[in-house]
C-alpha positions as CSV (number, residue, x, y, z in Angstrom):
1,X,158.6,-102.9,77.4
2,X,158.7,-102.4,73.7
3,X,155.3,-101.5,72.2
4,X,153.7,-104.1,69.8
5,X,152.4,-102.8,66.5
6,X,150.5,-105.9,65.3
7,X,148.4,-108.7,66.9
8,X,150.7,-111.7,67.5
9,X,147.8,-114.1,67.4
10,X,147.6,-113.5,63.7
11,X,151.1,-115.0,63.2
12,X,151.5,-118.6,62.0
13,X,154.2,-120.8,63.5
14,X,156.8,-121.5,60.8
15,X,158.0,-125.0,59.8
16,X,161.4,-125.2,61.4
17,X,162.3,-128.3,59.3
18,X,162.6,-126.3,56.2
19,X,166.0,-125.2,54.8
20,X,165.3,-121.7,55.9
21,X,165.9,-122.7,59.5
22,X,168.8,-125.1,58.8
23,X,171.3,-122.8,60.6
24,X,169.0,-122.5,63.7
25,X,168.6,-126.3,63.8
26,X,172.3,-126.9,63.4
27,X,173.1,-124.9,66.5
28,X,170.9,-127.2,68.5
29,X,171.8,-130.6,67.0
30,X,174.1,-132.8,69.1
31,X,174.9,-136.5,69.2
32,X,171.8,-136.9,71.4
33,X,169.5,-134.4,69.7
34,X,168.3,-135.0,66.1
35,X,167.2,-132.3,63.7
36,X,163.6,-133.2,64.2
37,X,164.1,-132.7,68.0
38,X,165.8,-129.4,67.3
39,X,162.9,-128.3,65.2
40,X,160.5,-129.2,67.9
41,X,162.6,-127.2,70.4
42,X,162.5,-124.2,68.1
43,X,158.7,-124.6,67.7
44,X,158.3,-124.7,71.5
45,X,160.3,-121.5,72.0
46,X,158.3,-119.8,69.2
47,X,155.0,-120.8,70.7
48,X,156.0,-119.7,74.2
49,X,157.3,-116.4,72.9
50,X,154.1,-115.9,70.9
51,X,151.9,-116.6,73.9
52,X,153.7,-114.1,75.9
53,X,153.4,-111.6,73.1
54,X,149.6,-112.3,73.0
55,X,149.3,-111.5,76.7
56,X,151.3,-108.3,76.2
57,X,149.0,-107.4,73.2
58,X,145.9,-107.8,75.3
59,X,147.3,-105.7,78.1
60,X,148.3,-103.1,75.5
61,X,144.7,-103.0,74.2
62,X,143.3,-102.5,77.7
63,X,145.8,-99.8,78.4
64,X,145.1,-98.1,75.1
65,X,141.4,-98.2,75.8
66,X,141.9,-96.7,79.3
67,X,144.1,-94.0,77.8
68,X,141.6,-93.2,75.1
69,X,138.8,-93.0,77.7
70,X,140.8,-90.6,79.8
71,X,141.6,-88.5,76.8
72,X,137.9,-88.4,75.9
73,X,137.0,-87.5,79.4
74,X,139.6,-84.6,79.5
75,X,138.4,-83.4,76.1
76,X,134.8,-83.5,77.3
77,X,135.7,-81.6,80.4
78,X,137.6,-79.0,78.4
79,X,134.7,-78.6,76.0
80,X,132.3,-78.2,79.0
81,X,134.6,-75.6,80.5
82,X,134.6,-73.7,77.2
83,X,130.8,-74.0,77.0
84,X,130.5,-72.7,80.6
85,X,132.8,-69.8,79.8
86,X,130.8,-69.0,76.7
87,X,127.5,-69.2,78.6
88,X,128.9,-67.0,81.4
89,X,130.1,-64.4,78.8
90,X,126.7,-64.5,77.1
91,X,124.9,-64.1,80.4
92,X,127.2,-61.2,81.4
93,X,126.7,-59.6,78.1
94,X,122.9,-60.0,78.4
95,X,123.0,-58.6,82.0
96,X,125.0,-55.6,80.9
97,X,122.6,-55.0,78.0
98,X,119.6,-55.3,80.4
99,X,121.2,-52.9,82.8
100,X,122.1,-50.3,80.1
101,X,118.6,-50.7,78.4
102,X,116.5,-51.4,81.5
103,X,113.3,-50.0,80.2
104,X,113.5,-52.4,77.2
105,X,113.5,-55.4,79.4
106,X,110.9,-54.4,82.0
107,X,108.1,-56.9,82.2
108,X,104.7,-55.6,81.2
109,X,101.7,-57.0,83.2
110,X,98.9,-58.5,81.2
111,X,96.0,-56.2,82.2
112,X,94.1,-53.3,80.7
113,X,95.4,-49.8,80.9
114,X,94.7,-48.3,84.3
115,X,92.0,-45.6,84.7
116,X,93.2,-42.4,83.2
117,X,92.2,-40.6,86.4
118,X,94.9,-42.6,88.4
119,X,98.0,-40.6,89.3
120,X,100.9,-41.6,87.0
121,X,104.2,-41.3,88.8
122,X,106.8,-40.2,86.2
123,X,110.2,-39.6,87.8
124,X,113.1,-37.7,86.3
125,X,115.5,-39.9,84.3
126,X,118.4,-38.1,86.1
127,X,117.0,-39.2,89.5
128,X,116.5,-42.8,88.4
129,X,120.0,-42.9,87.1
130,X,121.2,-41.7,90.5
131,X,119.1,-44.4,92.2
132,X,120.4,-47.1,89.8
133,X,124.0,-46.2,90.7
134,X,123.3,-46.1,94.4
135,X,124.1,-42.4,94.7
136,X,122.5,-39.6,96.8
137,X,119.6,-37.9,95.1
138,X,117.2,-35.3,96.4
139,X,113.7,-36.3,97.6
140,X,112.3,-33.4,95.5
141,X,112.1,-35.7,92.5
142,X,109.4,-37.8,94.2
143,X,107.3,-34.9,95.5
144,X,104.2,-33.8,93.6
145,X,106.2,-30.8,92.3
146,X,109.0,-33.1,91.1
147,X,106.6,-35.4,89.4
148,X,104.8,-32.5,87.7
149,X,108.2,-31.2,86.6
150,X,109.1,-34.6,85.1
151,X,105.8,-34.7,83.2
152,X,106.2,-31.1,81.9
153,X,109.8,-31.8,80.6
154,X,109.3,-35.3,79.4
155,X,110.2,-36.0,75.8
156,X,110.6,-39.2,73.9
157,X,114.2,-40.4,73.4
158,X,114.0,-39.9,69.7
159,X,113.3,-36.2,70.2
160,X,116.3,-35.4,72.3
161,X,120.1,-35.7,72.0
162,X,122.3,-38.4,73.6
163,X,125.3,-37.7,75.7
164,X,128.3,-40.1,76.5
165,X,128.8,-41.1,80.1
166,X,131.2,-43.4,81.9
167,X,129.7,-46.3,83.9
168,X,131.1,-47.8,87.1
169,X,133.1,-50.4,85.2
170,X,134.8,-47.8,83.1
171,X,132.8,-48.4,79.9
172,X,131.1,-45.6,78.0
173,X,127.4,-45.6,77.4
174,X,125.0,-43.1,75.9
175,X,122.2,-41.5,77.9
176,X,119.5,-39.0,77.2
177,X,120.3,-35.3,77.8
178,X,117.5,-35.3,80.4
179,X,119.1,-38.2,82.2
180,X,122.5,-36.5,82.4
181,X,121.6,-33.3,84.2
182,X,119.5,-32.4,87.3
183,X,116.3,-30.5,87.1
184,X,116.7,-26.7,87.1
185,X,113.8,-26.6,89.6
186,X,115.2,-29.1,92.1
187,X,114.7,-28.2,95.8
188,X,117.2,-29.3,98.4
189,X,115.8,-31.6,101.1
190,X,116.3,-28.9,103.8
191,X,113.9,-26.6,101.9
192,X,111.1,-29.1,101.5
193,X,107.9,-28.7,103.5
194,X,107.0,-31.5,105.8
195,X,104.1,-32.3,103.5
196,X,106.4,-32.6,100.5
197,X,108.8,-34.7,102.5
198,X,106.0,-37.1,103.5
199,X,104.9,-37.3,99.8
200,X,108.3,-38.2,98.6
201,X,109.4,-40.8,101.2
202,X,107.1,-43.8,100.3
203,X,107.6,-43.2,96.5
204,X,111.4,-43.1,96.9
205,X,111.3,-46.3,99.0
206,X,109.4,-48.0,96.1
207,X,112.0,-46.8,93.6
208,X,114.8,-48.2,95.7
209,X,113.1,-51.6,95.8
210,X,112.4,-51.5,92.1
211,X,116.0,-50.8,91.3
212,X,117.2,-53.8,93.4
213,X,118.8,-52.0,96.3
214,X,119.9,-54.3,99.1
215,X,117.1,-55.0,101.4
216,X,119.2,-54.0,104.4
217,X,119.8,-50.5,102.9
218,X,116.2,-50.0,101.9
219,X,115.0,-51.0,105.4
220,X,117.6,-48.8,107.0
221,X,116.5,-45.7,105.1
222,X,112.9,-46.5,105.7
223,X,113.5,-46.7,109.4
224,X,115.6,-43.5,109.2
225,X,112.8,-41.5,107.6
226,X,110.3,-42.9,110.0
227,X,112.5,-41.9,112.9
228,X,112.8,-38.4,111.5
229,X,109.0,-38.0,111.1
230,X,108.4,-39.3,114.6
231,X,110.9,-37.1,116.2
232,X,109.6,-34.3,118.5
233,X,111.2,-31.7,116.2
234,X,109.1,-32.8,113.3
235,X,105.8,-31.7,114.8
236,X,107.2,-28.9,116.9
237,X,105.6,-25.4,116.7
238,X,109.2,-24.1,116.7
239,X,110.1,-23.4,113.0
240,X,113.8,-23.7,113.9
241,X,113.3,-27.2,115.2
242,X,111.5,-28.2,112.0
243,X,114.2,-26.7,109.8
244,X,116.9,-28.4,111.9
245,X,115.4,-31.9,111.5
246,X,115.2,-31.4,107.7
247,X,118.8,-30.2,107.5
248,X,119.9,-33.1,109.7
249,X,118.1,-35.5,107.4
250,X,119.8,-34.1,104.3
251,X,123.3,-33.9,105.8
252,X,123.2,-37.3,107.4
253,X,121.9,-39.0,104.3
254,X,124.4,-37.3,102.0
255,X,127.3,-38.2,104.4
256,X,126.0,-41.8,104.7
257,X,126.0,-42.2,100.9
258,X,129.5,-40.8,100.7
259,X,130.8,-43.1,103.4
260,X,129.6,-46.4,101.8
261,X,132.5,-46.9,99.4
262,X,135.1,-45.7,102.0
263,X,137.3,-48.2,103.9
264,X,135.5,-47.6,107.2
265,X,132.1,-47.8,105.4
266,X,128.8,-46.3,106.5
267,X,126.7,-46.8,109.6
268,X,123.1,-47.5,110.7
269,X,121.6,-44.2,109.7
270,X,118.3,-45.1,111.2
271,X,119.8,-44.4,114.7
272,X,119.2,-40.7,115.3
273,X,122.4,-39.0,116.4
274,X,121.0,-36.7,119.1
275,X,124.3,-34.8,119.5
276,X,124.6,-34.1,115.8
277,X,120.9,-33.0,115.7
278,X,121.4,-30.7,118.7
279,X,124.4,-29.1,116.9
280,X,122.3,-28.7,113.8
281,X,119.6,-27.0,115.9
282,X,122.2,-24.6,117.4
283,X,123.6,-23.8,114.0
284,X,120.2,-23.0,112.6
285,X,119.3,-20.9,115.6
286,X,122.5,-18.8,115.2
287,X,122.0,-18.4,111.5
288,X,118.4,-17.3,112.1
289,X,119.5,-14.9,114.8
290,X,122.1,-13.3,112.5
291,X,119.6,-12.9,109.8
292,X,117.1,-11.3,112.2
293,X,119.8,-8.9,113.4
294,X,120.8,-8.1,109.8
295,X,117.1,-7.3,109.0
296,X,116.8,-5.1,112.1
297,X,119.9,-3.2,111.2
298,X,118.7,-2.6,107.7
299,X,115.3,-1.4,108.9
300,X,116.9,1.0,111.4
301,X,119.2,2.5,108.8
302,X,116.3,3.1,106.5
303,X,114.1,4.7,109.2
304,X,113.6,8.5,108.7
305,X,115.2,10.8,111.2
306,X,112.7,12.6,113.5
307,X,112.0,16.3,112.8
308,X,113.5,18.6,115.5
309,X,112.1,22.1,115.7
310,X,114.7,24.8,116.1
311,X,114.0,27.7,118.5
């Protein structure tokens, strides 16, 4: 149907008796139809056609209104999608900025400064970056020695250089020199005393929670350390057993961290692998035995020869 471009109700029916419509009347005039009757017939046809056009015009108006409403709806949806995209980009940018400058966005509780006699736990920037990335890091940084080391080497960010580093998403960020390298005094987990180990564990668990580690992983590590300290090797009078359990803890935790991103994934580290622990004990026993034999051999070589009187 051809589209109308004007309202047919605004048209006025012409006078078909005028000379303008002489030709139209003549085609209708017969011996039985006069010119007046022909003009009435033309008027009837015009009115009928105009009424049909008026109906078409109203339908056209309704369709145009529906089309415009649909176009407005689509435009509003497109604008909302654009706004959602902009909000998502803004939130992502803010989240990245909060992650890169975490200390800037940490909430500060509204209370007086704690008593100066309270212990202040200042952990190495390097260790906290490892925690933030979910990587393995030595327990040393949460021992009393590690905290004292962090206090003694602490400097404000304005007083030290910045180094570029690549984040997990491939972007480059700048970190302090202290946050890019481990402490020169770091002690491997296997060489910690049982007292130092016990000092570090609750502090490290708090750090994991503070840095939004998954609850499952934090709980798993907490149960793992608890199982280690409840194992019979932990309180054994045999120094080999104590060293074996510390080496087992270090090796298992390091292997667990390394396995997380692999296709097969990690495992429930809180379940003590008795076979692996026994192998570790045997290895420590053999290493200790070899060291003892080496010491005995060195002592025997250094011992003076006995004096033999000649007759």
